[in-house]
C-alpha positions in Angstrom: -129.5 -133.2 -94.0 -127.8 -129.8 -93.3 -129.1 -126.8 -95.2 -125.6 -125.4 -96.0 -124.9 -124.5 -99.7 -123.0 -127.7 -100.0 -121.8 -130.3 -97.5 -119.4 -133.3 -97.5 -120.3 -136.7 -96.1 -118.0 -139.6 -95.3 -114.2 -139.7 -95.4 -113.1 -136.6 -97.3 -109.6 -135.1 -97.7 -108.7 -131.9 -99.4 -105.5 -132.3 -101.4 -103.9 -129.6 -103.6 -107.2 -127.8 -104.0 -109.1 -130.8 -105.1 -111.3 -133.3 -103.3 -110.1 -136.9 -102.7 -112.9 -139.1 -101.3 -111.9 -142.6 -100.3 -114.7 -145.1 -99.5 -118.3 -144.0 -99.7 -118.0 -140.3 -99.2 -120.4 -138.0 -101.1 -120.6 -134.4 -102.0 -124.2 -133.0 -101.9 -124.8 -130.0 -104.1 -128.0 -128.0 -104.2 -129.8 -128.3 -107.5 -130.9 -125.0 -109.1 -133.8 -124.6 -111.5 -133.4 -125.9 -115.1 -132.2 -123.2 -117.5 -133.3 -123.0 -121.2 -130.4 -122.2 -123.5 -130.7 -118.9 -125.4 -128.6 -117.4 -128.1 -126.6 -115.1 -125.9 -126.6 -114.7 -122.1 -128.4 -117.0 -119.7 -129.4 -116.1 -116.1 -129.1 -118.6 -113.3 -130.6 -118.4 -109.8 -129.4 -119.9 -106.6 -127.9 -123.4 -106.5 -124.7 -125.1 -107.7 -125.9 -127.7 -110.2 -128.0 -126.6 -113.2 -129.5 -128.6 -116.1 -129.2 -126.6 -119.4 -131.9 -127.5 -121.9 -132.4 -126.5 -125.5 -130.1 -126.3 -128.5 -128.8 -122.7 -128.7 -125.3 -121.3 -128.2 -124.7 -119.7 -124.8 -122.2 -116.8 -125.0 -122.4 -115.4 -121.4 -123.9 -116.1 -117.9 -125.4 -113.0 -116.4 -124.1 -112.7 -112.8 -126.3 -111.9 -109.8 -125.0 -109.6 -107.0 -122.5 -111.1 -104.5 -121.4 -113.9 -106.7 -117.7 -113.5 -106.1 -115.9 -116.8 -105.9 -119.0 -118.8 -106.9 -118.7 -122.3 -108.3 -121.4 -123.6 -110.7 -121.7 -126.9 -112.5 -123.8 -126.9 -115.7 -125.1 -130.1 -117.1 -126.0 -129.9 -120.8 -128.9 -132.3 -121.3 -129.6 -131.6 -125.0 -127.4 -130.1 -127.6 -126.8 -126.6 -126.3 -123.3 -125.3 -126.6 -121.1 -122.7 -124.8 -118.9 -120.3 -126.8 -115.4 -119.3 -125.5 -114.8 -115.6 -125.4 -115.9 -112.4 -123.7 -116.9 -113.4 -120.1 -116.7 -117.1 -120.7 -113.0 -118.1 -120.3 -113.2 -121.7 -121.6 -110.6 -124.1 -123.1 -112.3 -123.7 -126.4 -116.0 -123.9 -127.3 -118.0 -126.6 -125.4 -120.4 -128.5 -127.6 -121.1 -132.0 -126.2 -122.6 -134.3 -128.7 -125.1 -135.7 -126.2 -124.7 -134.9 -122.5 -121.9 -132.9 -121.0 -120.9 -131.2 -117.8 -118.8 -128.1 -117.3 -117.6 -126.5 -114.0 -117.2 -122.7 -113.9 -115.7 -120.3 -111.3 -116.8 -116.7 -111.1 -114.3 -113.9 -110.6 -115.3 -110.2 -110.4 -112.4 -107.8 -110.9 -114.4 -104.6 -110.4 -118.0 -103.4 -110.7 -119.5 -104.8 -113.8 -116.2 -106.5 -114.9 -116.4 -110.2 -114.4 -115.4 -113.5 -115.9 -116.4 -117.2 -115.6 -113.4 -119.5 -115.8 -113.6 -123.2 -116.8 -112.5 -125.6 -114.1 -113.4 -128.9 -115.8 -115.5 -130.5 -118.5 -116.8 -134.0 -119.3 -118.8 -135.4 -122.2 -120.8 -138.5 -122.6 -121.4 -139.6 -126.2 
């Protein structure tokens, strides 16, 4: 298995900025460490996919250096929530009843000015 940040396997086409994968193609994403929700900002390390545990409302994600254009996927495994506003540019608050997944894209406009934009969300009840 290659050690790239992410790699594609199988028949994969890129269409209109999205992935279309006919047949048995897979996307392999590196798993980061689990992150406990806190009332306020969370910090994430390296990786793409993170499990968010706990029950508190997240209002920000503290960026690390050199995160421009970073994509992350957060999987809420308990009842934590994410609050739209400030640096989290969401399509409304995200509070899955059971398990939910949200994709975010990081944009830095200048030093110390950044935002995380929602790309998608799913919930499982």
